[in-house]
C-alpha positions in Angstrom: 93.0 86.9 87.6 92.9 87.7 83.9 90.8 86.0 81.2 93.6 83.6 80.2 94.0 82.5 83.8 90.2 82.1 84.1 90.2 79.7 81.1 92.9 77.6 82.9 90.8 77.0 86.0 90.6 73.1 86.0 86.8 73.1 86.6 86.2 75.5 83.7 88.6 74.0 81.0 85.7 72.4 79.1 83.2 75.1 80.0 84.7 78.4 78.6 85.3 78.1 74.8 86.9 81.2 73.4 85.1 82.3 70.2 86.6 85.8 69.7 88.6 88.6 71.3 91.9 86.7 71.9 93.8 90.0 72.0 92.0 90.9 75.3 92.9 87.8 77.3 95.0 89.9 79.6 92.0 91.8 80.8 91.5 91.4 84.5 88.3 89.8 85.9 87.1 91.5 89.1 83.7 89.7 89.4 81.0 87.8 87.6 77.7 89.4 86.7 74.6 87.6 85.3 72.8 90.0 82.9 69.8 87.9 81.9 67.2 90.1 83.5 65.3 92.2 81.0 65.5 95.3 83.1 69.1 95.6 82.0 68.0 96.8 78.5 65.1 98.9 79.5 65.6 102.6 79.0 64.8 103.6 82.6 67.8 101.6 83.9 71.4 102.8 83.6 74.1 100.3 82.7 76.5 102.0 85.1 74.2 100.9 88.0 75.1 97.3 87.2 78.5 97.4 85.5 81.4 98.9 87.3 84.3 97.6 85.3 86.2 94.3 85.3 83.1 91.9 85.1 82.7 88.6 83.3 79.2 89.2 82.0 77.0 86.1 81.4 74.1 86.4 79.0 72.0 83.2 78.4 68.4 84.4 78.3 67.1 84.0 74.7 64.7 86.9 75.1 67.9 89.0 75.4 70.2 87.2 72.9 67.7 86.6 70.1 67.2 90.3 69.6 70.5 91.0 68.0 70.0 94.8 67.6 69.2 95.2 71.4 72.0 92.7 72.3 74.6 94.7 70.4 73.5 98.0 71.9 73.7 96.4 75.3 77.2 94.9 74.7 78.5 98.3 73.3 77.3 100.0 76.5 78.9 97.4 78.7 82.1 97.5 76.8 82.3 101.3 77.3 82.1 100.6 81.1 85.1 98.2 80.8 83.6 94.8 81.2 86.4 92.2 81.0 84.7 89.3 79.1 81.4 88.0 77.8 79.9 84.5 78.2 76.9 83.4 76.0 75.4 80.0 75.4 76.2 77.8 72.4 73.9 78.6 69.5 73.2 82.2 70.7 76.3 83.9 69.3 75.8 86.0 66.2 78.4 86.7 63.5 78.1 90.4 64.2 78.8 89.9 67.9 81.9 87.8 67.1 83.2 90.5 64.7 82.6 93.2 67.3 84.5 91.3 70.0 87.4 90.5 67.7 87.7 94.2 66.7 87.5 95.4 70.3 89.6 92.7 71.9 86.7 91.7 74.1 87.0 88.0 75.0 83.8 86.2 74.0 83.2 82.7 75.5 80.8 80.1 74.4 79.1 78.2 77.2 77.5 74.7 77.1 73.8 75.2 76.9 73.0 72.8 79.7 75.9 73.7 82.0 74.5 74.7 85.5 75.2 78.4 85.9 75.1 78.0 89.7 78.3 75.9 89.4 79.9 78.6 87.2 79.0 81.2 89.8 80.4 79.2 92.8 83.6 78.3 91.0 84.3 81.9 89.9 83.2 83.5 93.2 85.4 81.1 95.3 88.4 81.7 93.1 87.9 85.5 93.1 87.5 85.6 96.9 90.7 83.6 97.3 92.5 86.0 95.0 91.3 88.9 97.0 92.7 87.3 100.1 96.0 86.9 98.3 95.9 90.5 97.2 95.4 91.6 100.8 98.3 89.4 101.8 100.5 90.8 99.0 99.7 94.4 100.2 100.7 93.4 103.7 103.9 91.9 102.4 104.7 95.1 100.4 104.0 97.2 103.4 106.2 95.1 105.7 109.0 95.4 103.1 108.8 99.2 103.1 108.3 99.6 106.8 110.6 97.0 108.4 113.9 98.3 109.9 115.5 94.9 109.7 114.0 92.7 107.0 114.2 88.9 107.3 115.0 88.2 103.6 114.4 84.5 103.9 110.9 85.0 105.4 110.0 87.6 102.7 111.1 85.2 99.9 109.1 82.4 101.4 105.9 84.6 101.6 106.6 85.8 98.0 106.8 82.2 96.8 103.5 81.3 98.5 101.8 84.3 96.8 103.4 83.4 93.4 105.5 86.6 93.4 108.9 86.3 91.8 111.6 88.4 93.3 114.2 87.3 90.8 115.8 90.1 88.7 115.6 93.8 89.3 112.7 96.0 90.4 111.9 99.7 91.0 109.3 101.5 93.1 106.9 103.8 91.3 104.8 106.3 93.3 101.5 107.4 91.6 100.8 110.7 93.4 97.4 112.3 93.2 97.3 116.0 92.3 94.7 118.2 94.0 93.4 115.2 95.9 90.8 117.0 98.1 89.1 118.9 95.3 89.1 115.9 92.9 87.9 113.3 95.3 85.6 115.5 97.4 82.4 113.8 96.2 83.8 110.4 95.3 84.4 107.1 97.0 88.1 107.2 97.5 88.3 103.4 98.1 86.6 102.7 94.7 88.9 105.2 93.0 91.9 103.5 94.4 90.7 100.1 93.3 90.1 101.4 89.8 93.6 102.8 89.6 95.0 99.6 90.9 93.1 97.7 88.1 94.5 100.1 85.5 98.1 99.6 86.7 97.7 95.8 86.7 96.1 95.8 83.3 98.7 98.0 81.6 101.6 96.0 83.1 100.1 92.6 82.4 100.7 93.1 78.7 104.4 93.4 79.2 105.3 91.1 82.1 104.0 87.9 83.5 105.2 88.9 87.0 102.8 90.0 89.6 102.8 93.7 90.4 102.8 94.5 94.2 100.5 97.5 94.7 100.0 99.4 97.9 97.5 102.3 98.3 98.8 105.2 100.5 97.4 108.4 101.7 97.5 110.5 98.6 99.3 108.0 96.4 99.6 104.4 95.3 103.0 102.6 95.3 103.9 99.8 92.8 106.9 97.5 92.8 107.6 97.1 89.1 109.8 94.3 87.6 112.2 95.9 85.1 114.6 93.1 84.2 112.9 92.5 80.9 111.8 96.1 80.2 113.9 99.0 79.3 113.5 102.5 80.8 111.8 104.0 77.7 109.2 101.2 77.7 108.5 101.7 81.4 108.0 105.4 80.8 105.5 104.7 78.0 103.5 102.3 80.2 103.4 104.8 83.1 102.3 107.6 80.8 99.5 105.3 79.5 98.4 104.6 83.1 98.3 108.4 83.8 96.3 109.1 80.7 93.8 106.3 81.4 93.3 107.4 85.0 92.7 111.0 83.8 90.3 109.8 81.1 88.4 107.2 83.1 88.5 108.6 86.7 89.0 112.3 86.1 92.1 112.1 88.3 95.5 113.8 87.6 98.5 111.8 88.5 102.2 112.4 88.5 104.7 109.4 88.8 108.0 109.3 90.5 110.3 106.3 89.8 113.1 105.2 92.0 116.4 103.5 91.0 116.3 99.8 90.3 117.0 97.4 93.1 118.1 93.7 93.3 116.7 92.7 96.7 113.4 93.4 98.5 115.1 95.0 101.5 116.3 97.8 99.2 112.7 98.7 98.2 112.5 101.4 100.9 115.4 103.2 99.3 113.7 103.1 95.9 110.4 104.2 97.4 112.1 107.3 99.0 113.8 108.0 95.7 110.4 107.9 93.9 109.0 110.5 96.4 112.1 112.6 96.0 111.8 112.6 92.2 108.2 114.0 92.5 109.3 116.7 95.0 112.3 117.7 92.8 110.1 117.8 89.6 107.7 120.2 91.4 110.5 122.5 92.4 112.0 122.7 88.9 108.6 122.7 87.1 109.6 119.8 84.9 107.2 118.9 82.1 105.5 115.6 81.8 103.9 113.3 84.3 106.7 110.8 84.8 109.9 111.6 86.7 112.9 109.3 87.1 115.0 109.9 90.3 118.3 109.6 88.4 117.3 112.5 86.1 116.8 115.1 88.9 120.3 116.5 88.7 121.5 118.4 91.8 118.3 117.5 93.6 119.3 113.9 93.5 122.3 114.8 95.6 120.3 117.0 98.0 117.8 114.1 98.6 120.7 111.9 99.6 121.3 114.0 102.8 119.3 112.0 105.3 120.0 114.5 108.2 117.9 117.5 107.2 119.7 119.5 110.0 122.7 119.5 107.7 120.7 121.1 104.9 119.1 123.7 107.3 122.5 124.6 108.8 123.9 125.1 105.3 121.1 127.4 104.3 121.4 129.4 107.5 125.1 129.9 107.0 124.7 131.1 103.4 121.4 133.1 103.5 120.5 133.5 107.2 121.5 137.2 107.4 119.5 137.9 104.3 116.4 136.2 105.6 116.6 138.1 108.9 117.1 141.4 107.1 114.0 140.9 104.9 112.0 139.8 107.9 112.8 142.9 110.0 112.6 145.4 107.1 109.8 143.7 105.1 112.3 143.6 102.3 112.8 141.5 99.2 116.5 141.1 99.0 116.2 137.3 99.0 113.9 137.4 95.9 116.3 139.8 94.2 119.3 137.6 94.9 117.5 134.4 93.8 116.5 136.1 90.5 120.0 137.5 90.0 121.6 134.0 90.3 118.9 132.5 88.1 119.9 134.9 85.4 123.6 134.0 85.7 124.4 137.2 87.5 123.3 139.4 84.7 122.2 142.7 86.3 120.3 144.0 83.2 118.2 140.9 82.6 117.4 140.6 86.3 116.2 144.2 86.5 114.0 143.7 83.4 112.5 140.5 84.8 111.7 142.2 88.2 110.7 145.5 86.5 113.3 147.4 88.5 115.3 150.5 87.6 119.0 149.8 87.1 119.9 152.0 90.1 117.5 150.2 92.3 119.0 146.9 91.2 122.5 148.1 91.8 121.6 149.4 95.3 120.0 146.0 96.3 123.0 144.0 95.0 125.4 146.3 97.0 123.3 145.8 100.1 123.2 142.0 99.6 127.0 142.0 99.1 127.5 143.9 102.3 125.2 141.7 104.4 126.7 138.4 103.1 130.2 139.7 102.8 130.4 138.2 99.3 131.8 139.1 95.9 129.5 138.2 93.0 132.5 137.7 90.7 133.5 134.7 92.9 131.7 131.9 91.1 132.2 129.4 93.9 130.3 131.8 96.3 127.6 132.2 93.7 127.3 128.5 93.3 127.0 128.1 97.1 124.3 130.7 97.3 122.3 129.1 94.4 122.6 125.7 96.0 121.2 127.2 99.2 118.2 128.5 97.3 117.7 125.1 95.7 117.7 123.5 99.2 115.1 126.0 100.4 112.8 125.1 97.5 113.3 121.4 98.0 112.8 121.5 101.7 109.6 123.7 101.4 108.2 121.0 99.1 
């Protein structure tokens, strides 16, 4: 639920009056926190012990709100920790606070002075719990779409309508893969990290689409089903880059993102999910720059990833390079490395020798040995292409 949707809750229509921060109405509300206790502004207490991001913070105690200097210091600290909105009683909102909230896009709501806060708490908590149940149901739906061998499209569409998820138009699957997961998360609560990343994904996409984003945490990654009907590829790329940058800044986590091709029906999501994973593997092999990789941009690796029977790939590699692998293994040689570098330098003997710090005679000897073992002529470009493809398959399969 974002701040705009919170304002539209029937029981709160005449309770939450927006005073400032309209630009931030897409901020997601995770929970409600009453910050009237004085300990919240005492120096021995840390704001992060109370604020974890995504809260609607309620401040109504005059001993807090009447001291504008301390109030503003408190609000600035809370805003740094990503609160979603602020609620203060009528007559307790200063001009400085309104100006700050307007500049920061922090929704500021005026509350009726005599409105029972227990009612506000019950309404919000009930709504948020129901939303959490719906989120869990949405995760289960997404999981079933990805895992089912034979998807019942009518049943899926019915579940989607119940959860207010629109499957009209086109979608693609994006996989947010964690880099160096073990070292980064060794001392952290992985569940909390995952929830924070989900919140960032939802927040960034909520500014560009009204559609719900299906998000599913996995071991080492998070999957998202992204509607792309109204958003072009470049805009999607910018959103994904912003998500990566926010996660790095706020959670000290490095992400890379693979994006599958667009699909028209839910039962095609598995294919797009596999393409997203393949895009990440291919990018790792080719050392592509940037954190976002589209499957369709992976060149020859796009074709390799389409071979579902990996035995076909292994047999191809064995046929092209098997004798060379066995020779190196028996003789502790490096003919495979030499050939791979030679092909990478477009069969230029001089450049390959310089790169590998080899004497020209040594280079020529190795090439002659390789040619004898594989019974190949390096002037035959078709054969060179076949050998290079075999090395590409090895890299891809090792990933």
